[in-house]
N, C-alpha and C positions, 0 to 999 in steps of 0.2 A: 478403809478397807470399806466395801459395801457390805451391807449385812445380810444374812442368809436367804432372807425373802428376795431382797432385790436381786439375787443370784439365783434362786430358782427360777424366778420370773424371766430372767433373761434366758436361761435354759429352756423353758417351757416357750419362748418366743422364737427361739432357733428349733426346736422340736416342731412346731407349728409349720415353720416355713420347710423344714425337710418334708413334713407329712404331705403338705401342698405339692413340693415338687415330684414327689413321689405319684402323688395322684396325678398330676400333669401329664407326667412319663406315661402312666400306666393308660390314662385315656387316650393319648395319642397312640401308644401300640395296639390298643383295642381299636381306635378307628382306622388305623391302616390294617389289623386284619379284615374288620368287618369289610372294608372296601375291596380288600383282596377275595373275600366270599362273593360279594355282590358283581365283581367283574367274572367270577366264575360263574356265577347264576346268571348272568347277561349273556356270557359265551355259549352255554347250552342252549340258551332260546334262538341265539343266532343261527346255531347249528341246526337248529329243528326248523327255524323257518328257510334254511337254505336246502335242506333236504326237502322240504316241501315246496319250493321253487322248481327244484330238479323233478321231482314227481309230476306237476304240472305241466311243466315243459315238456316231459318224455310222453304223457299222454296226449298233448297237442299235436306234438310230432307222430305220433301213431294214428291220430285221426286224419291227419294232412297228408300222410304215404297213402291212407286206404283211400282219399279223396282223389289221390292223384291216380292211384291203380284203377279205379274207377271210371276216371275219364278217358285213359288210354283203353279199357274195356270199352266204352261206348263208342270210341272213334273207331275202334277195329270192327266192332259189330255193324255199325252203320256202313262202313264200306263193303261188309259181307252183303246187306241188304241187297243191294245193286245186283249182286252176283246169283242171290236165289230165285230158284225156278218154283221150287215147291211151296205151296201157300202155307201148310201147317208147319214148316219148318222157319218160313219167313214171320209168322206169329210168334213163334217161340223164341228167335232172335230178338223181335221187336220187345217181346216181353223183358227179355233180359236188359235190353237198353232202358226201359222204363223204371225196372227195378232198381238199377244202377243209380240214375237220375234219382231218384226217391231216397237211396242212402245217402248220395252226396248232399241233398239237401238236411237230410236230418244232421249227417255229419257238421254241415256247416253250421247248424245253430248251437250244436256241442261245440265245436270250436269256439264259436263267438263267446259262448259263457264261460268256455277254459281261459281265453283271451283275458275276459275282465276278472277273473278270479287271480291268473297269473299275475296281473297287473296289479293289483291290490295287494297279494301277497309279495311281489317286488318291491312295493312301496314300504310296506311294513319291514321287510328286510334290510333295506336302505336305511330306513330312519333309527331300527336298533342297531345296527351296523356303525352308525355315525355317532350313536350313545355309547355304544362299546368301546370306540376309539377314543373318546373325550374322556371315558371313564379309568381308560387303560392310561392314558396321559397324565391324567391327575394322581393316580397311584403312583407312576412313575415319578412324579414330582415330590410325592410325601416320601418315598424309598430314599430320593437323592437327599432330602433335608432330613433325614434322619440321622445320618453321619453326624452332621454339623449340630442338631440337638442333643444327640449322645454327648458329646464333649462338653456342650455347654452344662448338660445336666450333671455330668462328673465333675467339672469344674466348679459349679455352684455348690454341691454336694461336698467337696473336699473342703470348701472353703468355710462352709457352715460348721462341718464335723471338727476343723481346725479351732474357730472360734468358739465352739462348744466345750472344748477339751481344755482351753484356757481358763473358762469360767469354773468348769467343775472341777479343778485344781485346789480351787478354794473353799470349797466345800465337804464337809465330811463324809467320808465313803456311805456311811450308814444313813445319812442322812438322803443321799442321790439316790440310793437304793429304795427307800422308802417313797421317794418321788416316782421312781419307776414304777413301783408295783400300783401305785394309785393311777396312775397313768395309763397303765395297760388294761386296767379294769374299768376306768370310765371315758373311754372313747378320746384318748390321747390327751385329755386334760387332766394334769395333778395337780394344779393351785389356780385359785379362781378369788375375784375381788368380791367383796360385801359391800351390798349397799342397800339402805334403808332396812337392816337389821335382816335382808335376804342372801341366801347364798346366789351367787350368779352361776353356779355349776348345775343347781339342781332346782334352782328358784323356789326353794322352801325356806320359809322364816327360821332363824336361829335363836337360841334364847337369848333374852336380854342380856343375862350376865356375861356370855361369850361375846357379843357384841360390845359390849362395853369395854371388855380386857381388851379386845382387838384394835379400839380407839385408843386405848393408854398405851399397849403394849406392842406397836407395828414391827417389831421383830423377833417376835415369839410365833413360833409354830404350832398352829392351833389347827384342829380337824373339823369340818361341818360333820356334826352329829347324825346326819342323814345320810350324805353321797360319800362322806369321808376324806373330801378332796382337802388339802392343804387352805385355809384361808388366809386372807391379809385384807387390809384396809387401805385405800388408796383413793384421797378426793377426784384426783385425776389420773388418768392412765400413764403409764409410763411411757415413754418416749420411743416409739418402734415397736410398741407392743403388738399393733395393728398391721404389722408389715407384712402378714403371712399372705398377701395378695402378691407380695412381689418378692421370692425368695433370693433372687440375684442381686438384690437391691443394694447389697454391701460388697457387692464383687465388682471389679472394673469391667466384666463383661458385661453384654446387652442383658437387659431384666427380662426373664422369661413371665409369660402371663400364666399365672399360679393363683388359683382361689383360695381365698382365706378359708381356715377350718369353719364349719358350720358350728353354728350354736346346738347344743345339746338340750334337747327337750327333756322333761322330768321323766318321761316313760322309759328315755334311754339310760337312765343314771339311777335306776330302782337300788335302793341300799343292798348291800351285799354283806355278808359275813366278812367282817374284818378283825385280823388280829389283834389284840390289845395292844402290843408294841407299835403297830401302827397309827393308833389312834391317839393324838395328844389332845388336852384339855387346858384350861388355865390353871387346873389343880394340879393335874399328873404329869406334867411334860417334865422331861427330865432336862438337867442342865444342859446336857450335849445337845440336846436338837432344840433348845430354847433359846439360847445364847446365840447372840449375833455374832458372825465371822470376822 
């Protein structure tokens, strides 16, 4: 039967896979929510542009109507001129014609400016509308993919949980509880390797006597005196220990792209107060916690 250290390493390997799986799911859902918010913002921008296009179109039409009305008035006044006998009245009508023509020239300039502005705004609206359509289609695809991903996540998690339970039954409950407490306080890492007399959890050198004891007693549970993680010595990494990049690797389902757990820096693992029963050493480890299963 594998010793307790080997079993705990397997438990941690599975826990890292589960953590990575949960991280992937959270990232996907966050991306989905972010895309939804972005789509909402783009929709609001399109609505603003649409309102601006409508306003410019209305202004242009109003000025074009005024030009048309002025032309009708000019034509009517020009017809009246041939019938007017009074010089004073003739000059008054002629002035009205001149003013109307001047107004139309100004209106024509304003219409040209509005036309340019309207064309620019319509182009901006069409471009934004195109981007909105693309974003909406992409979001729709993500939503359609979600159902399949949820099934894969659930299936992978179920398989990992079953594998973990099968291993945990061969470990004493108090040792599992101890591992869980350490893991919860130390960034999800409860047991770490030692290399060159250095704990690879907090990257602080351990006392030589502890290191020597680890080399001689590979099945004994000893805690790091600095970060209080459980320690073990292994010249080579256990097969599958770095499989956190693919939590579906042992499942017949297609593997998910899950990132491996990140290394914890010394700053993240500042020593905390740990109850005496949680800290084992070569001197005070109890037989229950130090004997291999």
